[in-house]
C-alpha positions in Angstrom: 11.5 -1.0 -8.4 13.4 0.6 -10.4 13.6 -0.9 -14.6 16.1 -3.3 -15.2 19.3 -2.4 -16.9 20.9 -3.4 -20.4 24.0 -2.6 -22.6 21.9 -1.9 -24.9 18.3 -0.7 -27.2 18.9 -4.3 -28.6 19.8 -6.3 -25.5 16.6 -3.8 -24.2 14.2 -4.9 -26.8 15.7 -8.9 -26.9 12.0 -9.7 -25.5 11.2 -9.6 -29.4 13.4 -11.6 -30.7 12.3 -16.0 -31.2 12.7 -17.2 -27.8 12.5 -14.3 -26.1 15.5 -13.2 -25.6 18.4 -14.6 -23.8 18.0 -11.4 -20.9 14.8 -11.7 -20.1 14.4 -15.9 -19.2 15.3 -15.2 -15.5 13.4 -12.3 -15.4 10.1 -13.7 -17.3 11.2 -16.8 -14.6 11.0 -14.8 -11.4 7.5 -13.0 -12.9 6.0 -17.2 -14.1 7.5 -18.5 -10.6 5.8 -15.4 -8.6 1.9 -15.6 -10.8 2.2 -19.9 -9.9 2.8 -19.3 -6.1 -0.2 -16.7 -6.3 -2.7 -19.1 -7.5 -3.0 -18.0 -11.1 -3.7 -20.2 -13.7 -0.3 -21.2 -15.7 -2.7 -22.2 -19.1 -4.1 -19.1 -19.5 -0.7 -17.2 -18.7 0.8 -15.2 -22.0 3.2 -12.8 -23.0 3.0 -9.9 -24.7 6.4 -7.6 -25.6 5.9 -3.9 -26.3 6.2 -2.7 -30.3 7.7 1.1 -30.1 5.3 1.3 -34.1 1.7 -0.1 -31.9 1.6 -0.2 -28.7 2.9 3.5 -27.4 0.5 6.9 -26.5 2.3 10.4 -27.7 3.9 9.7 -23.7 5.5 6.8 -25.0 3.4 4.8 -22.2 1.9 1.7 -23.4 -1.7 3.0 -25.0 -4.9 2.4 -21.9 -6.4 0.0 -24.8 -3.7 -1.7 -24.5 -4.4 -3.6 -21.2 -7.9 -4.5 -21.6 -6.1 -5.8 -25.0 -4.1 -8.0 -22.5 -7.0 -9.0 -20.3 -9.4 -10.5 -23.5 -6.0 -12.6 -25.4 -5.8 -14.0 -21.2 -9.4 -14.8 -20.9 -9.9 -16.4 -24.0 -6.7 -19.1 -23.0 -8.4 -20.0 -20.7 -11.9 -20.5 -22.1 -9.4 -22.9 -24.4 -8.8 -24.9 -21.7 -12.4 -25.4 -20.9 -12.1 -28.2 -24.0 -10.2 -31.0 -21.5 -14.0 -31.5 -19.7 -16.0 -29.7 -22.6 -14.8 -32.9 -25.1 -16.7 -32.4 -28.9 -19.3 -29.1 -26.8 -16.2 -27.0 -26.4 -16.5 -26.1 -30.1 -20.3 -25.3 -30.0 -18.0 -23.3 -26.1 -16.4 -21.4 -29.6 -18.5 -20.6 -32.2 -21.3 -19.2 -29.7 -23.9 -22.3 -30.4 -25.8 -23.7 -27.2 -24.1 -22.8 -23.7 -20.9 -20.0 -23.8 -19.4 -17.3 -22.0 -19.9 -13.9 -21.7 -17.8 -10.9 -19.9 -21.0 -9.3 -18.0 -18.5 -6.6 -16.3 -14.6 -6.4 -15.7 -12.7 -3.2 -14.1 -9.2 -2.2 -15.0 -6.9 -0.4 -12.1 -3.4 0.7 -14.0 -0.8 0.5 -11.0 2.0 1.9 -13.3 2.7 2.7 -16.1 4.3 1.0 -19.0 7.2 2.1 -21.5 9.1 0.9 -24.7 11.1 -1.4 -24.4 9.5 -4.2 -22.0 7.0 -6.9 -22.3 4.0 -8.1 -20.0 3.2 -11.2 -18.7 -0.6 -12.0 -18.2 -2.3 -14.3 -15.6 -6.6 -14.7 -15.0 -6.2 -16.3 -11.0 -10.3 -18.1 -10.7 -11.5 -16.3 -6.7 -14.8 -17.6 -6.8 -17.5 -19.5 -8.3 -20.9 -20.6 -9.3 -22.9 -22.8 -10.8 -23.1 -20.4 -13.9 -20.6 -17.3 -13.7 -16.5 -16.8 -12.6 -15.1 -14.3 -10.8 -11.6 -13.6 -12.6 -8.7 -11.5 -12.0 -6.3 -10.8 -14.7 -2.1 -9.5 -13.1 -0.5 -8.3 -15.5 3.5 -8.0 -14.6 6.2 -6.0 -16.0 9.3 -8.3 -16.9 11.6 -5.0 -17.1 10.0 -3.2 -13.4 9.1 -6.9 -11.9 6.3 -5.3 -10.6 2.4 -5.8 -10.8 1.9 -3.0 -13.3 -2.3 -3.3 -14.5 -5.3 -5.6 -12.7 -8.5 -6.3 -14.4 -11.4 -8.4 -11.6 -14.4 -8.9 -13.8 -17.1 -11.5 -13.7 -17.8 -14.4 -16.4 -21.4 -15.5 -17.0 -22.1 -18.9 -19.0 -24.9 -18.0 -21.1 -26.9 -20.2 -23.4 -27.5 -18.1 -26.6 -30.4 -20.5 -27.8 -32.0 -19.4 -25.0 -30.8 -15.6 -24.2 -30.3 -16.3 -20.8 -27.3 -17.4 -18.0 -26.7 -21.3 -17.5 -26.4 -23.2 -14.7 -22.8 -25.6 -15.8 -24.7 -28.0 -12.8 -28.2 -28.0 -14.4 -26.6 -28.4 -17.7 -24.7 -31.3 -15.8 -22.9 -33.7 -18.0 -19.9 -32.4 -19.8 -20.7 -28.9 -18.4 -20.6 -29.4 -15.0 -17.3 -31.2 -15.1 -16.1 -27.9 -16.3 -18.1 -26.5 -12.8 -16.4 -29.3 -10.8 -12.8 -28.5 -12.1 -13.4 -24.8 -11.7 -14.4 -25.3 -8.6 -11.3 -27.2 -8.1 -8.7 -24.6 -9.4 -10.7 -21.7 -7.0 -10.0 -24.0 -4.1 -6.3 -24.4 -5.1 -5.2 -20.9 -6.5 -6.8 -19.6 -2.7 -4.8 -21.9 -1.0 -1.8 -20.6 -2.5 -2.9 -17.0 -1.8 -3.3 -18.1 2.0 0.1 -19.2 1.6 2.0 -16.6 -0.1 0.5 -14.1 2.5 1.2 -16.1 5.5 5.3 -16.8 3.9 5.2 -12.6 3.1 4.0 -12.1 6.4 6.1 -14.4 8.6 8.1 -13.3 11.6 5.8 -10.6 12.3 3.1 -10.3 15.8 0.0 -8.9 15.1 -0.1 -5.0 17.1 -3.5 -2.7 17.4 -5.4 -2.4 14.6 -8.8 -1.5 13.0 -11.7 -3.2 10.6 -12.1 -1.4 7.4 -14.7 -4.3 6.7 -18.1 -2.4 6.5 -19.2 -1.0 3.1 -17.0 2.5 4.0 -14.5 0.5 4.8 -14.5 -1.5 2.0 -14.4 2.5 -0.3 -11.1 3.9 2.0 -9.6 -0.6 1.4 -10.1 0.3 -2.6 -8.7 4.2 -2.4 -5.0 2.0 -0.1 -4.7 0.2 -2.8 -4.7 3.1 -6.0 -2.9 4.7 -3.5 0.0 2.5 -3.7 0.5 3.0 -7.3 0.4 6.6 -7.0 3.0 6.8 -4.7 5.1 3.7 -5.9 5.0 6.8 -9.2 6.1 9.6 -6.8 8.9 7.6 -5.6 10.1 6.7 -9.1 10.2 10.4 -9.8 13.9 11.8 -10.9 15.7 13.3 -8.2 15.7 16.2 -9.8 12.1 16.9 -9.5 12.2 15.8 -6.3 14.7 18.3 -5.2 12.4 21.2 -6.0 9.7 20.3 -3.8 12.0 19.5 -0.9 10.7 20.3 2.0 12.5 22.8 4.4 11.9 22.1 8.5 10.9 24.2 10.6 9.3 26.3 7.8 7.2 22.9 6.2 7.0 20.0 6.6 5.6 19.3 3.4 7.1 17.6 -0.3 9.9 15.7 -0.4 12.5 14.7 3.2 15.9 12.0 0.8 17.0 9.6 1.8 20.1 10.2 4.0 18.8 13.6 5.7 18.1 12.1 8.9 20.3 9.7 11.4 19.3 6.7 12.6 20.1 5.6 16.1 23.5 4.5 15.3 24.5 7.9 13.9 24.0 6.2 10.4 22.0 7.7 7.6 18.6 6.7 6.8 17.5 4.1 4.6 14.0 5.5 3.9 12.9 9.2 1.7 8.6 10.8 2.3 6.9 12.5 0.2 4.2 14.5 3.3 1.1 16.9 1.3 0.0 18.8 4.0 -3.9 18.6 5.4 -3.9 22.1 4.6 -3.6 22.4 1.3 -6.2 19.0 0.6 -8.5 21.4 2.0 -8.3 25.2 0.7 -7.0 26.2 4.1 -3.8 27.1 2.2 -1.3 25.9 -1.0 1.0 23.0 -1.7 3.2 23.0 -5.1 2.5 19.3 -5.6 5.1 17.4 -8.2 2.7 17.4 -12.2 2.3 14.5 -12.2 0.3 13.9 -8.7 -1.9 16.2 -9.7 -4.4 14.5 -11.3 -4.4 12.8 -8.4 -5.7 14.9 -5.7 -9.7 14.4 -5.7 -8.4 10.8 -5.1 -5.9 11.6 -2.4 -8.5 14.1 -0.7 -11.2 11.7 -0.7 -8.9 8.9 1.0 -8.2 12.1 3.7 -11.8 12.6 4.7 -12.5 9.1 5.1 -9.5 9.3 7.4 -10.8 11.6 9.1 -14.5 9.7 10.0 -12.1 7.3 11.2 -10.7 9.9 14.5 -13.1 11.3 14.8 -15.1 8.4 15.8 -11.9 6.8 17.4 -11.4 10.6 19.6 -15.6 10.5 20.2 -14.6 7.4 21.8 -11.8 8.1 24.6 -12.8 11.4 24.4 -16.1 9.2 26.3 -14.2 6.5 28.4 -11.7 9.5 30.1 -15.0 11.4 30.9 -14.9 14.5 29.2 -16.7 15.7 26.2 -17.2 14.0 23.7 -15.9 15.9 21.6 -13.2 16.9 23.4 -10.4 15.6 21.2 -12.3 16.8 17.8 -12.9 19.8 18.6 -9.3 20.4 19.3 -7.7 18.7 15.7 -10.7 20.0 13.4 -9.6 19.6 10.0 -11.2 23.1 9.1 -8.7 25.1 11.2 -5.5 25.4 10.2 -2.4 22.4 12.0 0.3 20.3 11.2 -1.9 17.1 10.4 -0.7 16.0 7.3 -0.3 12.7 4.7 3.0 11.1 4.9 4.0 8.3 2.2 7.1 6.2 2.8 8.6 4.4 0.8 12.5 2.4 3.1 14.6 1.1 0.3 15.0 -2.5 -0.1 17.4 -5.0 2.6 19.4 -6.8 -0.4 23.1 -6.9 1.2 24.4 -8.4 4.7 25.1 -4.7 5.3 21.6 -3.2 4.4 20.2 -5.6 7.6 19.7 -2.3 9.8 16.9 0.6 10.7 15.0 2.7 7.9 13.7 5.1 10.5 14.9 5.3 14.2 12.9 4.8 16.8 10.9 7.5 17.8 6.9 8.5 19.1 4.3 10.3 16.6 4.5 13.9 18.2 0.6 13.8 16.9 -2.6 12.6 18.4 -3.3 9.9 16.3 -2.3 8.5 13.4 -3.6 5.8 10.9 -0.8 3.3 9.3 -1.4 1.9 6.1 1.4 -1.0 4.7 1.7 -4.1 2.8 5.4 -5.3 3.7 6.7 -6.0 7.2 9.5 -3.6 8.7 7.3 -2.0 11.5 8.3 -2.6 15.4 6.8 -1.1 18.4 8.5 -1.5 21.7 7.6 -3.7 24.5 6.6 -1.0 27.2 9.0 -0.7 30.0 11.9 -1.7 28.6 14.9 0.3 26.7 15.4 1.4 22.9 19.4 -1.2 23.7 17.4 -4.3 23.7 16.8 -6.0 20.3 14.7 -8.8 22.1 12.0 -6.1 23.5 11.3 -4.8 19.7 8.2 -6.8 17.7 7.5 -7.0 15.0 4.2 -5.4 13.7 2.2 -7.8 11.1 0.1 -5.8 8.4 -3.6 -6.9 8.3 -5.2 -7.5 5.6 -8.6 -4.4 5.1 -6.7 -3.2 8.9 -4.6 0.2 9.3 -2.5 0.8 12.0 -3.3 2.5 15.0 -1.2 4.7 17.0 -1.8 7.0 19.5 0.9 10.2 19.6 2.7 12.7 22.0 0.2 15.5 21.8 -2.7 13.2 23.1 -0.4 11.7 25.7 0.0 15.1 27.1 -3.9 16.2 27.2 -4.5 13.2 29.6 -2.2 13.6 31.4 -0.6 10.5 31.0 -3.5 8.2 30.7 -2.6 7.1 27.0 0.3 5.9 25.6 2.2 7.2 23.0 4.1 3.4 21.1 8.3 4.3 21.0 8.0 2.5 17.5 10.8 2.0 14.6 11.2 0.3 10.2 13.4 -2.4 10.5 14.5 -4.4 7.4 11.9 -5.8 6.8 11.7 -9.8 8.1 12.2 -12.9 5.4 11.5 -12.4 2.0 10.4 -9.3 2.2 13.2 -7.8 2.4 14.5 -8.1 -0.5 11.6 -5.3 -1.7 10.4 -1.7 -1.3 7.9 -0.9 1.4 5.8 1.6 0.7 3.7 3.2 3.3 0.5 5.8 3.7 0.3 7.4 6.8 -2.0 10.0 8.1 -0.4 12.3 10.5 -3.2 13.9 13.4 -2.0 17.0 14.8 -4.0 19.4 17.0 -4.7 23.4 15.4 -1.9 25.2 15.2 -3.6 27.3 18.2 -4.8 24.4 20.1 -3.6 24.4 23.9 -1.5 21.8 24.4 -2.2 22.0 28.7 -3.2 19.0 29.9 -6.8 17.8 30.1 -7.2 15.0 32.5 -4.4 12.6 34.8 -2.1 14.3 36.6 1.9 16.1 36.5 4.2 14.2 37.6 7.3 15.6 36.5 6.6 14.0 32.5 4.8 11.0 31.0 6.1 7.7 31.6 9.7 9.6 30.5 8.5 11.0 27.5 8.8 14.3 27.8 5.4 15.6 28.5 5.9 17.3 31.8 3.8 20.8 33.3 6.4 23.2 31.3 4.9 23.1 27.9 1.6 24.3 29.1 2.2 27.7 27.6 2.7 26.5 24.8 0.6 26.7 21.6 0.0 22.8 18.9 2.2 24.6 16.6 4.9 26.0 18.4 5.0 22.5 20.7 5.6 20.7 17.4 7.9 23.2 15.8 10.1 22.3 19.4 10.1 18.3 19.7 10.4 18.9 15.4 13.7 21.0 16.1 14.7 17.9 18.2 14.2 15.5 16.2 17.6 16.8 13.8 19.9 18.1 16.9 23.2 15.5 16.6 22.1 14.6 20.7 18.2 13.3 19.8 19.5 9.9 19.3 20.8 9.5 23.4 17.9 11.8 25.1 15.3 9.3 23.3 17.0 6.3 24.6 15.6 6.4 27.7 11.6 6.4 26.7 9.6 4.7 27.3 6.5 3.6 25.1 
């Protein structure tokens, strides 16, 4: 979200005035309300106003060291809430006599840069409680950006300083047992509120095909995706003049920025999204791609995410080949990540639909023309078409609900072509997000897999019917290489008649 605009610098820094500045009151109320709805503890909340002379690094951002400082200050406020239950034992905890507290571990994820003038709301939430420790999430929100900018996760241990070891509150009994019961109750309430928040912000959605990322390698990819969402937002916040220097140039290259409004929707109106595309060839070293300066430090993270996605695609591709009675490596050989291809990572930003006139399509209905797509998003808006129904039938479009720790998987037109229509590519589109989600921008991380450039598009199984399910998958393209086939389809998308020609397609 773009920073809130003020009429003057003095207004922008008014959070430093006594009372916190009248202009910041509604911004503050919105963040506090959101934090409470997500299960954060009101008693631990604090505000840190960014001070020009004290908090900035040489690049004009709040120093990284300030975030741990905010975490510690909020933790301390949370410790102070223990007095209600510990009574006269509270001072023993604060002065390290007998049972006290100690931070065992702490991680920090800085999601977005913060610059002066701004003010940060900090709050704690208990996620898990054990007899001798609890797990805490501390989140920091920017008032001007109206968005989380950093998050810390860690364990706090109850430690008996007289014995030099962790102490069970349950075994200590008395007021300590009362404190334990209170923390457990806080954890239950926080968990319930997190669930309610998720339900509210994913309402009116239906589930789609997804793949769970719960095993250990999946957890690594999940963590990478969480970090990349922050980088994605920062990328789209770049100045327009920077973006213009990296615009894509279809059909010469699909890499780089695609500006908002460059393509049309089904009604001939400008689209409501922008995107940035990384070529797999560039990340794998098959070729080079110039990147904006702010993205270059993140290339190792992006490349690691890419390789984990490749592993998932290989598993799915091998399973499909086996199911179709083909050699296990049939599809993996045709889309090797080590050979030049059109495979890419694409980040998309579909703009919030705050006004009534914005309640329309952001990205027009289409099928992906690669082999497979892996999609990660948080906000709703993706819809798929009920098979056999017309794209003009609004009742035929189904919401796809993002699920925690899951990727949404789409088959693409290339694998439909190879299988003679035995597999299908879903017709899908991006609409305004349902419910209250419409008020926020929708960010998506997409891995679009395509065949290696010189792969043949001749079908490997199935029968020709002169066109697969109306998706223009006939034998006329059998002699094309994958690259020729992709360019043909890409150029069709930018022609004016593309809208009308896709209306008869069936997902």
